[in-house]
N, C-alpha and C positions, 0 to 999 in steps of 0.2 A: 437754236434749240435742237434741231435735227443732228447737228454735229456733236453736241453734248450728249444726246441720247445714244448716238452710235458709239461713242467712246465708253460711256458708262455701261452699256449693254453688250459690249463687244463679245463677251464670252457666254452670252445667253442664246438660247435657241428661239429667237424671235425675228420677225420681219418688221420693217418700218416702211411706211409709205406716206408720202406727202400728198395731202389733198388741198382743197380750197379752205384755207383758214384752219386746217387741222393737221396733226401728225398722228397717224394710226400705228400703234405698236401692238402686236399680237403674236401668240405662239405660231411657229412655223406650221404650215399645213392647215391653218384655221382661217376661215373667212366668213363673212356674212352669208355668202352664197352657199358654202358648204353646210353651214349650220341650218339655213333654211331648208335645204334639200334633205338633211337628216331628220329634221322635225317633221316635214310632210311625209317622208317615206315611213317614218316610225308610226305616225298616225294611221297611214293607209295599211301598214302591216298589222295593226290592231283592229283591222276591219272597220275603221272609221275614216271619214274623209272630211276635210275642211269644207264648210259651205260658205264661209266669208273670209276673205283675205284682204288685208289692207297693208300695203308696203310703201313706205314713204322714205325717200332719200334726197339729199340735195347736192351730192358730190359725185365725182367720177368713180370714187371708191365703192359706190353703191350699185354700179352698173352690173357687176357680176350677180348680185342679188336679184336684180330685175330679170336678167337672163335665166337664172335658175327658176324663177316664178313661171316664165314661159315654158321652160322645159318640163317642169312638174305638171303643168296643165296638159301638155302634149302627151305625157305618160299616163294620163288619166288618174292621177293621185288625188285630185280634188273631187268633191261631189259633182255629179253631172250638171246641176243647176247652181253651182257655186258663183257667188258674186266676187270677182277678183279685181282689185284695184291696185295697180303698181303705178305710183305717182312720183315724178321728180319735181323738186321745188325749183321754179325758175324755168322759163321757156328756153330749151337748149336741146341739141341732139341727145337722145337717150333711148335706151331699150325699154324704158317705162312707157306704158300705153297712154298714160294721162300726165298732165302737169298741173301744178298749182303755182300761182304767181310768186308767193312769198310766205313767210312764216305766219303772218296774220291770216292768210287764207287757209293755211293748215289748221290753225286754231278755230276759225269759223266753221270749217268742215267738221272737226271733232265735236264742237259744241252742238252742231246740228244733229250729228249722230246721237249724242247724249240725249237731246230733246226727244227724238223719235223712238229711242229704245224704250221698250216696255218690259222691265224686269218682271219675271214671274214671282208672285208673292209666295213666301214660304208657307207651308201648311199651318204654321202657328198664327199667321197674320189673318185678320178678318178685314174685309172691306169696311171703309169708314161708316157706311150707313147700315151695317148689319147689326143684329141683336146678339 
């Protein structure tokens, strides 16, 4: 597949990388890490800072993104009390601070977040027991 993509996209300004069970094709000069850095820098430039960050990846291609998360933290672009979770899936050497065993554990964690999240009711909504 990689050989075919290389021949089909030979005249395009893209880069291709082989990961674990994936082939990543993207415009040259673009990466998950660069995008993450731009998003957090843009938010900070608007005088806002992220107070919760969850970054999950399962491949070596995600390592740059984990490195950028650490860099953004050291530059003070997150809220001082931000909860930051960079997680790799599968126990392996990684720049991510945390790891989850497998996709099922990722789903369990996301479901747990959904259960404990308490969305703010809109002004039009009344609590169930109100008149």
